[in-house]
PALO-756974 format. One record per residue (C-alpha): residue in three letters; y, x, z. Coordinates in steps of 0.1 Angstrom, whole numbers, padded with zeros to 4 digits, always signed. Layout:
<pts>
ALAYXZ;...
</pts>
This chain:
<pts>
UNK-0187-0049+0075;UNK-0161-0058+0049;UNK-0148-0034+0029;UNK-0114-0022+0016;UNK-0130-0031-0021;UNK-0134-0066-0011;UNK-0100-0074+0002;UNK-0085-0058-0028;UNK-0109-0079-0050;UNK-0103-0111-0030;UNK-0064-0110-0031;UNK-0068-0102-0069;UNK-0090-0131-0077;UNK-0068-0154-0057;UNK-0037-0144-0074;UNK-0050-0144-0108;UNK-0062-0176-0102;UNK-0095-0173-0120;UNK-0122-0146-0117;UNK-0122-0141-0156;UNK-0082-0128-0152;UNK-0093-0108-0120;UNK-0118-0092-0138;UNK-0098-0086-0168;UNK-0069-0070-0146;UNK-0095-0050-0124;UNK-0119-0038-0151;UNK-0149-0050-0133;UNK-0176-0075-0147;UNK-0169-0110-0133;UNK-0202-0112-0119;UNK-0195-0081-0100;UNK-0163-0100-0085;UNK-0184-0130-0076;UNK-0212-0112-0062;UNK-0180-0090-0038;UNK-0170-0126-0025;UNK-0205-0138-0017;UNK-0213-0109+0004;UNK-0177-0112+0018;UNK-0182-0150+0030;UNK-0216-0144+0043;UNK-0199-0114+0064;UNK-0174-0140+0074;UNK-0200-0169+0081;UNK-0176-0193+0064;UNK-0165-0204+0027;UNK-0133-0189+0012;UNK-0133-0205-0020;UNK-0142-0236-0035;UNK-0143-0228-0077;UNK-0157-0243-0108;UNK-0159-0227-0140;UNK-0119-0228-0147;UNK-0103-0231-0108;UNK-0106-0218-0078;UNK-0091-0232-0045;UNK-0084-0217-0012;UNK-0100-0235+0016;UNK-0080-0231+0053;UNK-0101-0201+0063;UNK-0093-0184+0024;UNK-0055-0190+0029;UNK-0058-0173+0063;UNK-0081-0144+0049;UNK-0057-0141+0020;UNK-0024-0142+0037;UNK-0040-0115+0063;UNK-0054-0093+0036;UNK-0023-0091+0019;UNK-0006-0078+0049;UNK-0036-0051+0053;UNK-0030-0037+0016;UNK+0009-0034+0019;UNK+0002-0019+0053;UNK-0022+0007+0037;UNK-0001+0012+0006;UNK+0032+0015+0031;UNK+0013+0041+0053;UNK+0001+0061+0021;UNK+0038+0064+0011;UNK+0052+0069+0043;UNK+0025+0095+0050;UNK+0032+0115+0015;UNK+0070+0110+0023;UNK+0067+0125+0058;UNK+0049+0156+0044;UNK+0079+0162+0018;UNK+0104+0159+0047;UNK+0101+0124+0063;UNK+0116+0100+0043;UNK+0118+0064+0047;UNK+0133+0032+0055;UNK+0128+0022+0094;UNK+0138-0016+0103;UNK+0147-0014+0138;UNK+0159-0045+0154;UNK+0180-0053+0192;UNK+0182-0082+0214;UNK+0222-0095+0215;UNK+0223-0082+0248;UNK+0215-0051+0242;UNK+0247-0045+0224;UNK+0255-0010+0202;UNK+0271+0010+0227;UNK+0286+0044+0225;UNK+0256+0059+0241;UNK+0231+0042+0215;UNK+0247+0045+0186;UNK+0255+0082+0197;UNK+0217+0086+0203;UNK+0211+0069+0168;UNK+0234+0096+0150;UNK+0215+0121+0164;UNK+0187+0110+0154;UNK+0196+0107+0119;UNK+0208+0144+0119;UNK+0167+0153+0130;UNK+0156+0127+0104;UNK+0179+0133+0071;UNK+0155+0115+0051;UNK+0153+0085+0071;UNK+0176+0052+0065;UNK+0181+0027+0091;UNK+0181-0015+0084;UNK+0195-0025+0117;UNK+0193-0064+0128;UNK+0197-0089+0156;UNK+0168-0109+0173;UNK+0158-0125+0203;UNK+0132-0100+0220;UNK+0105-0125+0220;UNK+0109-0123+0180;UNK+0111-0090+0173;UNK+0075-0082+0189;UNK+0063-0108+0167;UNK+0083-0092+0137;UNK+0067-0058+0147;UNK+0030-0073+0151;UNK+0034-0088+0118;UNK+0051-0061+0100;UNK+0083-0076+0095;UNK+0100-0051+0117;UNK+0091-0013+0130;UNK+0109-0010+0161;UNK+0126-0033+0190;UNK+0151-0028+0216;UNK+0143-0059+0239;UNK+0150-0072+0270;UNK+0119-0071+0292;UNK+0102-0089+0302;UNK+0087-0106+0269;UNK+0060-0135+0275;UNK+0040-0132+0243;UNK+0017-0102+0244;UNK+0001-0089+0212;UNK-0027-0065+0208;UNK-0009-0043+0188;UNK+0024-0038+0207;UNK+0037-0012+0234;UNK+0067-0017+0252;UNK+0081+0010+0266;UNK+0110+0012+0293;UNK+0139+0028+0277;UNK+0168+0021+0300;UNK+0179+0002+0335;UNK+0212-0017+0339;UNK+0231-0035+0363;UNK+0233-0074+0362;UNK+0268-0086+0370;UNK+0280-0123+0369;UNK+0302-0130+0340;UNK+0332-0158+0347;UNK+0364-0170+0336;UNK+0396-0157+0345;UNK+0405-0194+0351;UNK+0375-0194+0376;UNK+0379-0195+0416;UNK+0353-0170+0415;UNK+0375-0149+0393;UNK+0392-0138+0424;UNK+0362-0123+0441;UNK+0349-0090+0440;UNK+0316-0095+0448;UNK+0294-0123+0449;UNK+0258-0133+0468;UNK+0234-0147+0441;UNK+0223-0173+0464;UNK+0261-0188+0460;UNK+0258-0194+0424;UNK+0234-0223+0430;UNK+0259-0251+0421;UNK+0278-0232+0391;UNK+0268-0244+0355;UNK+0250-0214+0337;UNK+0257-0212+0300;UNK+0220-0198+0296;UNK+0190-0209+0307;UNK+0154-0198+0296;UNK+0136-0217+0271;UNK+0102-0222+0279;UNK+0087-0200+0248;UNK+0108-0170+0255;UNK+0109-0141+0281;UNK+0139-0116+0280;UNK+0172-0117+0302;UNK+0175-0156+0309;UNK+0137-0154+0322;UNK+0145-0127+0348;UNK+0180-0143+0358;UNK+0159-0175+0364;UNK+0132-0155+0382;UNK+0159-0140+0407;UNK+0176-0174+0409;UNK+0142-0186+0421;UNK+0136-0160+0446;UNK+0169-0172+0463;UNK+0157-0211+0461;UNK+0174-0225+0431;UNK+0171-0227+0395;UNK+0201-0218+0374;UNK+0221-0257+0366;UNK+0228-0258+0332;UNK+0260-0262+0314;UNK+0269-0289+0295;UNK+0271-0263+0266;UNK+0245-0235+0265;UNK+0242-0204+0242;UNK+0228-0172+0239;UNK+0240-0137+0249;UNK+0271-0123+0228;UNK+0284-0161+0220;UNK+0282-0170+0254;UNK+0310-0145+0262;UNK+0334-0169+0244;UNK+0322-0200+0260;UNK+0325-0183+0295;UNK+0360-0173+0288;UNK+0370-0209+0282;UNK+0357-0216+0314;UNK+0326-0237+0302;UNK+0300-0217+0327;UNK+0288-0187+0338;UNK+0261-0162+0333;UNK+0243-0133+0347;UNK+0242-0103+0322;UNK+0242-0065+0320;UNK+0271-0048+0328;UNK+0268-0033+0293;UNK+0285-0069+0280;UNK+0316-0060+0294;UNK+0321-0035+0262;UNK+0326-0067+0240;UNK+0342-0091+0265;UNK+0372-0113+0256;UNK+0399-0107+0275;UNK+0397-0137+0299;UNK+0363-0128+0309;UNK+0357-0115+0345;UNK+0331-0097+0357;UNK+0321-0098+0395;UNK+0294-0075+0411;UNK+0263-0092+0429;UNK+0265-0083+0464;UNK+0234-0071+0493;UNK+0211-0053+0469;UNK+0222-0042+0431;UNK+0199-0061+0405;UNK+0190-0046+0375;UNK+0174-0052+0342;UNK+0157-0032+0320;UNK+0156-0028+0280;UNK+0123-0014+0263;UNK+0114-0001+0230;UNK+0090-0019+0210;UNK+0067-0006+0185;UNK+0032-0005+0171;UNK+0005+0016+0190;UNK-0006+0029+0158;UNK+0022+0029+0137;UNK+0035+0046+0103;UNK+0040+0084+0114;UNK+0075+0080+0103;UNK+0081+0053+0128;UNK+0065+0070+0157;UNK+0083+0098+0151;UNK+0114+0083+0151;UNK+0108+0060+0178;UNK+0096+0090+0201;UNK+0125+0109+0198;UNK+0148+0077+0202;UNK+0126+0071+0236;UNK+0132+0111+0246;UNK+0174+0105+0240;UNK+0180+0075+0255;UNK+0160+0082+0287;UNK+0173+0119+0290;UNK+0205+0104+0285;UNK+0204+0081+0314;
</pts>
């Protein structure tokens, strides 16, 4: 069983650049460090370091182990700090990401405002990222909570994605498009229209969902000559460069030259999910659970 001490010793040796300097910093014998690294390599059944009397060098396995060990130790440090802060009144920074198609509606910002009153010691760092990137960022410790468009394609062992809200899909077109005169439209009739957004082979989210809905109608979205993602799509649609199927919340940020048309014969929906680590820091878990309650109760 690998011990926390071995993680710490290994990282210190690599960062110090030698066993002797690491031993001085840790106030332990150099022979003790050598023994811990040898036991670690035996446990992993692979060599992590090559060394001579003066220098050390990481093997490819050692480089990977060093990077992951640093992350583990950083996570432990943050957990200790967060647990202490929660016990002293829930203080800390929470990094929240949202997809460009999950816009900050009055309902969402209102919910966040109410939660900040419930968690007076919390500061939110809000940024935008694609849904697929959000789950990776949370998995690798660069973010805490994500507001994603479901589904995402890549699955990570520590990430849970809980359904948050359901939104109706509509067709966004330019006011100069012949489609702008319609009150509703069949999805199948869009087979010859150029779509501003088509799915990326490695990403899920809204464009992936829309492509599958189109495939159910017997066609794949025809790509426009100009492609873009979410919020910038609306400006391209206004210029009559193509159309897109978007959540109805996008109407809140649409330029004046964009029209939205209902899809007929059965309303189509998209789902927003709340992504977080299954075993996140206590403060993050409490905030994520409260946000889930706030938004599911208000819809």
